[in-house]
C-alpha positions in Angstrom: 55.3 73.9 67.7 57.0 76.9 69.3 60.7 77.4 68.9 62.5 78.1 72.1 64.9 81.0 72.4 68.6 80.4 72.0 70.2 79.8 75.4 72.8 82.6 74.7 70.0 85.1 74.3 68.4 83.9 77.6 71.7 84.2 79.4 72.3 87.7 77.9 68.9 88.9 79.2 69.6 87.4 82.6 73.0 89.2 82.7 71.3 92.5 81.6 68.7 92.2 84.4 71.5 91.5 86.9 73.4 94.5 85.7 70.3 96.7 85.9 69.7 95.6 89.5 73.3 96.3 90.5 73.2 99.7 88.7 70.1 100.7 90.6 71.7 99.6 93.9 74.9 101.6 93.0 72.8 104.7 92.1 70.8 104.4 95.4 74.0 104.0 97.4 75.7 107.0 95.7 72.5 109.2 96.0 72.3 108.4 99.7 76.0 109.1 100.2 75.7 112.5 98.4 72.7 113.5 100.4 74.3 112.6 103.7 77.6 114.2 102.8 75.9 117.5 102.0 73.7 117.6 105.1 75.6 115.9 107.9 79.2 117.0 108.5 81.6 114.6 110.1 82.6 115.6 113.6 86.3 116.1 114.0 88.2 114.7 117.0 90.1 117.0 119.4 93.4 116.0 117.7 92.1 117.6 114.5 90.3 120.7 115.8 92.1 121.3 119.1 90.8 121.2 122.6 91.0 119.2 125.8 90.0 115.6 126.6 89.8 114.5 130.2 89.1 110.9 131.4 87.7 110.8 135.0 87.4 107.7 137.1 84.8 107.5 139.9 86.0 106.3 143.3 84.0 104.4 145.9 83.5 105.8 149.3 82.5 104.2 152.6 78.8 104.9 151.9 78.6 104.8 148.1 80.0 102.4 145.5 81.3 103.7 142.3 79.2 101.5 140.1 77.5 102.1 136.8 74.5 103.9 138.4 76.7 106.2 140.4 78.8 107.0 137.4 75.7 107.8 135.3 74.6 110.3 138.0 78.1 111.8 137.9 77.8 112.2 134.2 74.6 114.2 134.7 76.1 116.5 137.3 79.2 117.0 135.1 77.0 117.8 132.1 75.4 120.6 134.0 78.8 122.1 134.9 80.1 121.8 131.3 77.0 123.5 130.0 77.5 126.4 132.4 81.1 126.7 131.2 79.8 127.7 127.8 81.9 125.2 125.8 80.7 124.7 122.2 79.8 121.1 121.2 81.1 119.4 124.3 81.0 115.6 124.6 80.6 113.7 127.9 80.0 109.9 127.9 80.4 107.1 130.4 83.1 104.6 129.4 82.9 101.2 131.0 81.7 100.8 134.5 83.3 103.7 136.3 84.9 106.1 133.8 83.7 109.3 132.2 85.3 110.7 129.0 84.9 114.5 128.6 85.9 116.3 125.4 86.0 120.1 125.4 86.7 121.6 122.0 88.6 124.8 122.0 89.5 124.6 125.7 93.3 125.1 126.0 93.5 125.4 129.8 93.2 121.8 131.1 93.9 122.8 134.7 90.8 125.0 134.9 88.6 122.5 133.2 89.9 119.7 135.5 89.4 121.8 138.6 85.8 122.5 137.7 85.0 119.0 136.7 86.9 117.2 139.4 85.6 119.0 142.5 83.0 117.0 144.4 81.1 120.2 145.3 80.0 118.8 148.7 78.3 121.9 150.2 77.5 121.9 153.9 76.4 124.5 156.4 77.6 124.3 160.1 77.1 126.1 163.3 80.4 127.3 164.9 81.1 125.8 168.4 84.1 128.1 168.9 87.8 128.5 168.1 90.0 125.4 168.1 92.7 125.1 170.7 95.4 124.4 168.1 95.8 125.3 164.4 94.3 122.8 162.1 96.4 121.5 159.2 95.0 120.1 156.0 94.8 116.6 157.5 93.1 117.6 160.7 90.7 119.7 158.7 89.4 116.6 157.1 88.9 114.6 160.3 85.6 114.2 162.0 84.6 113.0 165.4 83.0 109.6 165.1 80.4 110.3 167.7 78.8 113.6 166.8 80.3 114.6 163.4 82.2 117.6 164.7 85.2 118.7 162.7 88.0 121.3 162.8 88.7 123.4 159.8 90.7 126.7 159.2 88.6 129.7 158.1 89.4 132.1 155.4 92.1 133.8 157.6 93.6 130.6 158.8 92.0 130.5 162.2 90.9 127.1 163.3 87.2 126.7 164.0 85.4 123.8 165.7 82.3 123.1 163.7 79.1 121.3 164.7 77.8 118.5 162.4 76.3 119.8 159.2 72.8 121.3 159.4 72.3 121.8 155.7 73.8 120.1 152.6 73.8 120.7 148.9 70.6 118.8 148.6 68.8 121.7 150.3 70.1 124.2 147.6 67.7 125.3 144.9 70.0 127.6 143.0 73.0 129.9 143.1 74.0 133.0 141.1 77.1 135.3 141.0 76.2 138.9 141.4 78.1 142.2 141.7 77.0 144.1 144.8 77.7 147.7 143.8 75.3 149.3 146.2 76.9 147.9 149.4 80.4 147.8 148.0 80.7 144.1 148.7 82.0 143.4 145.2 81.2 140.0 143.7 79.0 137.8 145.9 77.3 134.4 145.4 73.6 134.3 146.3 72.4 130.9 147.4 68.6 130.1 147.3 67.4 127.2 149.5 64.5 124.9 149.1 61.6 125.0 151.5 63.0 122.5 154.0 66.5 124.1 153.6 65.0 127.5 154.2 63.6 126.4 157.6 66.9 124.9 158.7 68.8 128.0 157.5 66.6 130.1 159.7 67.3 127.7 162.6 71.1 127.8 162.4 71.3 131.6 162.0 68.7 132.0 164.8 71.0 130.0 167.1 74.1 131.9 166.1 72.3 135.3 166.7 71.9 134.4 170.4 75.7 134.7 170.9 77.5 138.0 171.5 79.0 140.1 168.6 82.6 139.2 167.9 82.4 135.8 169.4 83.2 132.9 167.0 80.0 131.2 167.9 78.0 134.0 166.3 79.4 132.8 162.9 78.0 130.3 160.4 80.5 128.3 158.4 79.7 127.5 154.7 82.0 124.5 153.7 82.7 123.4 150.1 84.7 120.2 149.7 86.0 120.3 153.3 87.1 123.9 153.0 85.5 126.9 154.6 84.7 129.3 151.8 82.7 131.7 154.0 82.1 132.1 157.7 80.2 135.3 158.2 78.9 136.7 161.5 75.1 136.9 161.7 74.0 140.5 161.3 73.1 142.3 164.6 69.6 143.0 163.1 68.8 139.3 163.2 66.8 138.3 166.3 67.8 135.5 168.6 65.9 132.4 167.8 64.2 133.9 164.7 67.1 133.7 162.3 67.3 134.8 158.6 64.1 134.1 156.8 63.3 134.3 153.1 65.2 131.2 152.0 68.4 132.8 150.6 71.8 134.0 151.7 74.8 135.7 150.3 78.4 134.3 150.3 81.1 136.9 150.3 84.8 136.4 150.2 86.7 138.9 148.0 85.8 137.0 144.9 86.7 138.2 141.4 84.1 137.7 138.7 85.6 134.3 137.5 85.8 132.9 141.0 82.3 134.0 141.9 80.8 132.4 138.7 82.8 129.2 139.2 81.6 128.9 142.8 78.0 129.5 141.8 78.4 126.9 139.0 79.6 124.3 141.5 76.9 125.0 144.0 74.1 125.1 141.4 75.4 122.1 139.6 75.1 120.0 142.7 77.4 117.6 144.4 79.0 114.6 142.7 77.6 111.4 144.1 81.1 110.0 144.4 84.6 111.5 144.1 86.4 111.5 140.7 90.1 111.3 139.8 91.7 112.5 136.6 93.5 109.5 135.1 94.0 110.9 131.6 94.2 114.3 130.1 95.1 115.4 126.6 95.3 118.9 125.2 95.8 119.5 121.5 96.5 122.9 120.0 94.2 124.0 117.2 97.3 124.8 115.0 98.5 121.2 115.4 95.1 120.0 114.4 95.0 122.1 111.3 98.4 120.9 110.2 97.3 117.3 110.8 94.3 117.7 108.6 96.3 119.3 105.8 98.9 116.6 106.0 96.4 113.8 106.0 94.4 115.4 103.2 97.5 115.8 101.0 98.5 112.2 101.8 95.1 111.0 100.7 95.1 113.1 97.5 98.7 112.3 96.4 98.5 108.6 97.5 95.2 108.1 95.7 96.5 109.8 92.6 99.6 107.7 92.5 97.6 104.5 93.1 95.1 105.5 90.4 98.0 106.1 88.0 99.5 102.7 88.8 96.3 100.7 88.3 95.5 102.6 85.1 98.9 101.8 83.7 98.5 98.1 84.6 94.8 97.6 83.8 94.1 100.4 81.3 90.3 101.0 80.9 89.4 98.7 83.8 91.9 100.6 85.9 90.4 103.9 85.0 86.9 102.6 85.9 88.3 101.3 89.2 89.7 104.8 89.9 86.2 106.2 89.5 85.0 103.5 91.9 87.7 104.6 94.4 86.4 108.1 94.3 83.0 106.7 95.0 84.5 104.7 97.9 85.8 107.9 99.4 82.3 109.5 99.3 80.6 106.4 100.7 83.1 106.2 103.6 82.7 109.9 104.4 78.9 109.6 104.4 79.0 106.4 106.5 81.2 108.2 109.1 78.7 111.1 109.2 75.7 108.8 109.3 76.9 106.8 112.4 78.0 109.9 114.2 81.6 108.7 114.3 84.4 111.1 115.3 87.2 111.4 112.8 90.5 111.4 114.7 94.1 111.6 113.4 94.7 107.9 113.4 91.2 107.6 111.9 92.2 109.8 109.1 95.2 107.5 108.5 92.8 104.6 108.5 90.7 106.3 105.9 93.8 106.7 103.7 94.9 103.1 104.4 91.5 101.7 103.4 92.0 103.1 99.9 94.7 100.4 99.6 92.2 97.8 100.8 89.8 98.9 98.1 92.5 98.6 95.4 93.1 95.0 96.6 89.6 93.9 95.8 89.8 95.4 92.3 93.1 93.7 91.6 91.8 90.3 92.7 88.9 90.6 90.3 91.0 91.8 87.4 93.6 89.1 87.8 90.9 86.5 87.9 89.3 88.0 84.7 92.8 87.9 83.0 93.0 84.2 83.8 89.5 83.5 82.4 90.3 85.5 79.3 93.6 83.9 78.7 92.2 80.4 79.2 89.8 81.2 76.3 87.0 79.4 78.1 84.8 82.5 77.9 83.5 84.0 74.7 83.8 87.7 75.7 85.5 90.2 77.9 82.2 90.7 79.8 81.9 87.0 80.5 85.5 86.9 81.7 84.7 89.8 84.1 81.6 88.1 85.4 83.6 84.9 86.0 86.4 87.0 87.6 84.0 88.6 90.1 82.4 85.2 90.9 85.8 83.5 91.4 87.3 86.3 93.5 84.4 86.8 95.8 85.4 84.2 98.4 88.9 85.5 98.6 87.7 89.1 98.9 85.1 88.2 101.6 87.6 86.2 103.7 90.4 88.7 103.5 88.1 91.6 104.4 86.5 89.8 107.3 89.9 89.2 108.8 90.6 92.9 108.6 87.2 93.6 110.2 88.1 91.3 113.1 91.2 93.5 113.7 89.0 96.7 113.4 86.5 95.3 115.9 89.2 94.5 118.4 90.5 98.0 118.2 87.0 99.4 118.7 86.2 97.2 121.8 89.6 97.1 123.5 91.2 100.4 122.6 90.3 104.0 123.7 90.6 107.5 122.4 92.0 108.1 118.9 93.0 104.5 118.4 89.4 103.5 118.9 88.5 106.0 116.2 91.0 104.4 113.9 89.2 101.0 114.4 85.8 102.6 113.5 87.2 104.3 110.4 89.1 101.2 109.2 86.0 99.1 109.7 83.8 101.5 107.7 86.5 101.8 105.1 86.7 98.0 104.6 82.9 97.7 104.2 82.8 100.7 101.8 85.6 99.1 99.8 83.6 95.9 99.3 80.6 98.0 98.1 83.0 99.9 95.8 84.6 96.9 94.3 81.8 94.4 94.1 79.0 96.7 93.1 80.2 100.0 91.6 83.3 98.6 89.8 81.3 95.7 88.5 78.6 97.9 87.1 81.1 100.2 85.4 83.3 97.4 84.1 80.5 95.2 82.7 78.8 98.2 81.1 82.0 99.2 79.4 82.8 95.7 78.3 79.4 95.4 76.6 80.0 98.4 74.4 80.7 97.6 70.7 83.8 99.8 70.6 85.4 98.0 73.5 84.3 94.6 72.1 86.2 95.4 68.9 89.3 96.6 70.8 89.7 94.1 73.7 93.3 95.2 74.4 92.2 98.5 75.8 90.3 96.7 78.6 93.6 95.7 80.2 92.5 92.1 80.9 92.9 90.6 77.5 96.4 89.5 78.3 97.9 87.9 81.4 100.5 90.7 82.0 104.3 90.7 82.2 104.6 89.3 85.7 102.4 86.3 85.0 104.0 85.7 81.6 107.5 85.7 83.1 106.4 83.2 85.8 104.8 80.9 83.2 107.9 80.9 81.1 110.3 80.1 83.9 107.9 78.0 86.0 110.1 78.1 89.1 109.6 75.4 91.8 109.8 77.7 94.8 108.6 75.2 97.2 111.1 72.5 96.3 112.8 72.9 99.7 110.3 74.5 102.0 112.5 74.0 105.1 115.1 76.4 103.7 112.5 79.1 103.5 111.5 78.4 107.1 115.1 78.6 108.2 115.5 81.9 106.4 112.3 83.2 108.1 113.6 82.0 111.5 116.9 83.8 111.0 115.1 87.1 110.2 112.8 86.5 113.2 115.7 86.0 115.6 117.7 89.0 114.3 114.7 91.3 114.5 113.3 89.8 117.7 116.6 90.1 119.5 116.1 93.9 119.5 113.4 93.4 122.1 115.9 91.8 124.5 118.9 93.9 123.6 117.4 97.4 123.3 114.1 96.8 125.1 110.8 98.4 124.2 110.3 102.2 124.4 106.7 102.2 125.8 104.8 105.4 125.3 103.0 107.2 128.1 99.8 105.3 127.3 101.4 102.2 128.6 103.7 103.6 131.3 101.8 106.6 132.6 103.3 110.0 132.8 103.1 113.3 131.0 104.0 114.3 127.5 104.2 117.9 126.4 105.0 119.1 122.9 106.2 122.6 122.4 106.6 124.8 119.3 109.6 127.1 119.9 110.7 130.3 118.1 114.2 128.9 117.7 115.2 125.2 117.4 116.3 123.7 120.7 119.0 121.1 120.9 117.6 118.1 122.8 120.8 117.6 124.8 120.7 121.2 126.0 117.0 120.7 126.9 117.8 117.5 128.9 120.5 119.3 130.9 118.2 122.3 131.6 115.4 120.0 132.7 117.8 118.0 134.9 118.9 121.3 136.6 115.2 122.1 137.1 114.6 118.8 138.9 113.6 116.5 136.1 116.7 114.3 135.5 114.6 111.4 133.9 112.9 113.6 131.3 113.0 112.2 127.8 113.5 114.9 125.2 113.0 114.5 121.5 113.2 117.0 118.6 111.3 116.8 115.3 113.8 119.0 113.6 111.2 121.7 112.6 111.1 123.7 115.8 109.0 121.2 117.8 110.3 119.7 121.0 108.6 116.8 122.9 109.2 116.3 126.6 108.1 113.0 128.3 108.4 112.6 132.0 106.8 110.8 134.9 103.4 112.1 136.2 103.7 115.8 136.9 101.5 118.3 138.7 100.4 121.4 136.9 103.0 123.4 138.9 105.8 121.1 137.8 104.6 121.2 134.2 104.8 125.0 134.4 108.4 124.7 135.5 109.2 122.4 132.5 107.6 125.0 130.2 109.7 127.8 131.7 112.9 125.8 131.2 112.1 125.1 127.6 111.1 128.8 127.0 114.5 130.0 128.3 116.1 127.9 125.6 113.7 128.4 122.7 112.4 131.9 123.1 108.7 132.3 122.5 107.2 128.9 123.2 103.7 127.6 122.5 102.3 124.4 124.1 100.7 122.5 121.2 100.0 119.2 123.0 99.7 118.1 126.6 98.9 114.5 127.6 98.6 113.1 131.1 98.1 109.4 131.7 97.7 108.0 135.2 99.8 105.0 136.2 96.7 102.8 136.8 95.5 103.6 133.3 98.9 102.9 131.8 99.0 99.4 133.4 95.5 98.7 132.2 96.3 99.7 128.6 99.4 97.4 128.6 97.1 94.6 129.8 94.5 95.4 127.2 97.2 95.5 124.4 98.3 92.0 125.3 94.7 90.8 125.4 94.0 92.5 122.0 97.0 90.8 120.5 96.1 87.4 121.9 92.5 87.7 120.8 93.5 88.8 117.4 95.6 85.7 116.9 92.9 83.4 118.4 90.2 85.0 116.3 92.2 84.7 113.1 93.0 81.0 113.8 89.3 80.2 114.6 88.0 81.9 111.5 90.5 80.4 109.1 90.0 76.9 110.7 86.3 77.2 110.0 86.6 78.7 106.5 89.5 76.5 105.4 91.2 73.8 107.4 93.0 73.9 110.8 96.2 73.3 108.8 95.8 76.5 106.9 94.7 78.4 109.9 97.8 77.3 111.9 100.1 78.2 109.1 98.5 81.7 108.6 98.6 82.4 112.4 102.2 81.2 112.5 103.1 83.6 109.7 101.4 86.6 111.3 103.0 85.8 114.7 106.3 85.9 112.7 105.3 89.3 111.3 104.3 90.7 114.7 107.6 89.8 116.3 109.6 91.2 113.4 107.7 94.5 113.5 108.0 94.9 117.2 111.7 94.0 117.0 112.4 96.5 114.3 110.8 99.2 116.3 112.9 98.1 119.3 116.1 98.4 117.3 115.0 101.8 116.0 114.0 103.1 119.5 110.6 104.0 118.2 107.8 104.4 120.7 105.4 101.6 121.4 102.2 103.5 121.9 98.5 103.4 121.1 99.1 104.4 117.5 101.6 101.6 117.1 99.1 99.2 118.5 96.6 100.3 115.8 99.3 99.7 113.2 100.2 96.3 114.7 96.6 95.0 114.6 96.3 96.4 111.0 99.4 94.5 110.0 97.8 91.3 111.4 94.8 91.9 109.2 96.9 92.7 106.2 99.2 89.7 106.7 96.3 87.3 106.9 94.8 88.9 103.8 97.7 87.7 101.7 97.6 84.2 103.3 93.9 84.0 102.7 94.2 84.8 99.0 96.9 82.2 98.6 95.1 79.5 100.7 91.9 80.2 98.8 93.7 79.3 95.6 95.3 76.2 97.1 91.8 75.1 98.3 90.5 75.5 94.7 93.4 73.5 93.2 92.9 70.8 95.8 89.3 70.4 94.6 90.5 69.8 91.0 93.7 67.9 91.5 93.3 65.8 94.6 96.1 63.4 93.7 98.7 66.1 92.9 101.5 66.6 95.3 100.6 69.2 97.9 103.9 71.1 97.5 103.3 71.3 93.8 99.8 72.6 94.2 101.1 75.2 96.8 103.7 76.3 94.3 101.2 76.6 91.5 99.0 78.7 93.8 101.9 81.0 94.6 102.7 81.5 91.0 99.1 82.2 90.1 98.5 84.7 92.9 101.8 86.4 92.8 100.7 89.1 90.2 97.9 90.1 92.6 100.4 90.2 95.5 102.8 92.5 93.6 100.1 94.9 92.3 98.3 95.1 95.6 101.5 95.6 97.5 102.5 98.5 95.1 99.1 100.2 95.7 99.5 99.9 99.5 103.1 101.1 99.4 102.2 104.2 97.3 99.5 105.1 99.9 101.7 104.5 102.9 104.7 106.3 101.5 102.6 109.4 100.9 101.4 109.2 104.5 105.0 108.7 105.9 106.4 111.6 103.9 103.6 114.1 104.4 102.0 113.3 107.8 103.2 114.5 111.2 105.6 112.7 113.5 103.1 110.3 115.1 101.6 109.3 111.8 105.0 109.0 110.3 105.8 106.2 112.8 102.3 104.7 112.0 103.0 104.7 108.3 106.5 103.3 108.9 105.1 100.4 110.9 102.6 99.6 108.1 105.3 99.8 105.4 107.3 97.3 107.4 104.2 95.2 108.0 103.3 95.2 104.3 106.8 94.1 103.2 107.1 91.4 105.9 103.5 90.3 105.4 103.9 89.9 101.6 107.1 87.9 102.2 105.7 85.7 105.0 102.5 84.7 103.1 104.7 83.2 100.4 107.8 82.1 102.1 106.6 81.4 105.7 102.9 80.5 105.6 103.3 78.3 102.5 106.3 76.3 103.6 104.8 75.9 107.1 101.6 74.6 105.5 103.6 72.1 103.5 105.5 70.9 106.5 102.3 70.5 108.5 100.6 68.6 105.7 103.6 66.3 105.3 103.7 65.6 109.0 99.9 64.8 109.0 100.1 62.5 106.0 103.6 61.0 106.8 104.7 62.0 103.3 107.8 63.7 102.0 108.1 66.6 99.5 106.7 65.9 96.0 110.1 66.0 94.3 111.0 62.7 96.1 107.7 60.9 95.5 107.0 61.6 91.9 106.5 65.3 91.6 106.7 66.6 88.0 109.9 68.1 86.6 109.8 71.6 85.2 111.3 70.7 81.8 109.0 68.0 80.6 106.0 68.2 82.9 106.2 64.4 83.3 106.1 62.7 86.7 108.8 60.4 87.8 106.3 57.6 88.1 104.0 56.5 85.2 100.4 57.6 85.4 101.1 60.6 87.6 101.2 63.6 85.3 100.2 67.1 86.1 99.6 69.7 83.4 102.4 72.3 83.1 101.8 74.0 79.7 100.7 77.6 79.8 97.2 76.8 78.7 96.9 73.9 81.1 98.2 75.8 84.0 95.8 78.6 83.5 92.9 76.2 83.5 93.9 75.0 86.9 92.7 77.9 89.0 
């Protein structure tokens, strides 16, 4: 008879195989990440490398609707124009139904770029019927007779000409080139080549003009571009009446310089836009500002990661050191994922990358605290078994908390635009990478280390052999925090009212993304006092300009929508005060886009709350989902109210921070409710308020350690980053603090009150809840374990 193997040996082999599989997965992921990182660089956004971004909106005409198809054709025409401009690595994509986003790296003259891109380039050729009886102004020059298509336009000298309906259009043009006519002394000219059908019509129109006497306006041919006569030459005397100019080409002269001639040739050759376009958003970022942002973000990442690593090593010793290695792997995986999907790394995206480090720490802390509980309960024979149980027990909380953050990231991606959308992409990738880092790489390293004989003989170096000072203090005191839940709700309500009143008293300082207007940031040789700048701008005709100084020589001016001429006047006024002045950022948002962004922000916020409620209701119970959403609504109002009291801008970056706070706030609530759900499965007859209190005490060490990791990261970002990211980091710091508080003292009391209302019961202290001193219930037969060992077994 064969003797079967001992079960312990079988389990050991199973664990070894599982470890080997995970190790192979980890190695494959890291090998792929290294290969991608070395071969595929991440593309930097314009706010990191400098350049101009222009958002164009197509407009419908009487004959053509600005739908998706017309916008796609517009993209193709614009791509030809951009290629001819010679911009390196340009980006042009359709956004939505009728918008086009154009990114031009290195282009610091947005006016020139917008002029080239925005001109419809409607080229037409007309016979001249004679001089008009009265001068044509700009309005008359655009009117046409309904019957025969005649129009009146001023020529190059300002003389009004009456033009026949168009004989040729841009569709008849085959190509155009700018050339310097040195032989005839005509200077720069534009040679236009016609297609076969256009060549015949060109011969016809010039042949008709040649029949008229020299010097008469009717001997001229008008070439019109975008309702403006750009050339109206007389037909040469050598051309025969009726024969016209053959050969299929002509020259446009007009005292062009080289740049004007090349631009005109570009527009003609590129073709006409199928529908007109309007610039609704324009951003220009100086390369210097981008370099500074990269340096600041990089230093914040390095210092924040170093401080966080030091903290978790102090708390978790060997396991903390291995988690630090996994964090470095997380950074490499995130970078490779960004490169692989072709994502653009923006300034808020860089902040999201740094923030996701804190999310990666959270998963490790959850696992290590669970392993500490398993080890302290002495239900597991070894550190490795405790770690295995810790990973298994923490998985649901890690998955639920990260999914809630992914919901916020997805909303940012689908509803936001520009850099904020990039933040959503980076945050989403960071969250997924953090799960791989914590659940695969950390687990492989931790279980391998725990199985070494040297570690087995010295369990204290693992950092999980004891429960830790926070948990020990809680177990000794055993405070009944949820004895009077309504008091906590009253305190939360007071904080909510005080902070929220700032919205009514001070109002919200909406950024130009939501109001429309223009924001220009200058770097001046000498520091400019904001009050003096306001007075100077008021004298220059801009009394409503908002001026802010960063204190290091930078001055920001925010006004209503300005023309380029008015923007030049603002720049001149600033330069007179600050000496040598450099424009480092220029943003223009149209009023229609600002209104749309405000609407989208409210939609994003509403969808975030609804999505969180739906997910938590499915994963837990509607009671828990309602309590969590109530707590995060409390956090949102407080954060917005604090920013209102401080006068901080409510802009796109703040929206990114707000939705991130929503994800973080729900994270804490999810971890707590996950523990309550677990306790409910084991102690169904225990008072709900007591179970909630136990869950708070058991998860509080994780809350403290995770919060410290996030604070270290965000503090580094707030201190080292530039002004916009300082506000971003400040919003997240406030959100982390308020979110940590609300998960314990708002969501939990709210859940207790909702539970009591559903069941018609009162708090456990009045219906037989145990007392802290003896652990005995007030009614016989209703005893709940309270000793240190018993409490640790109820997870």
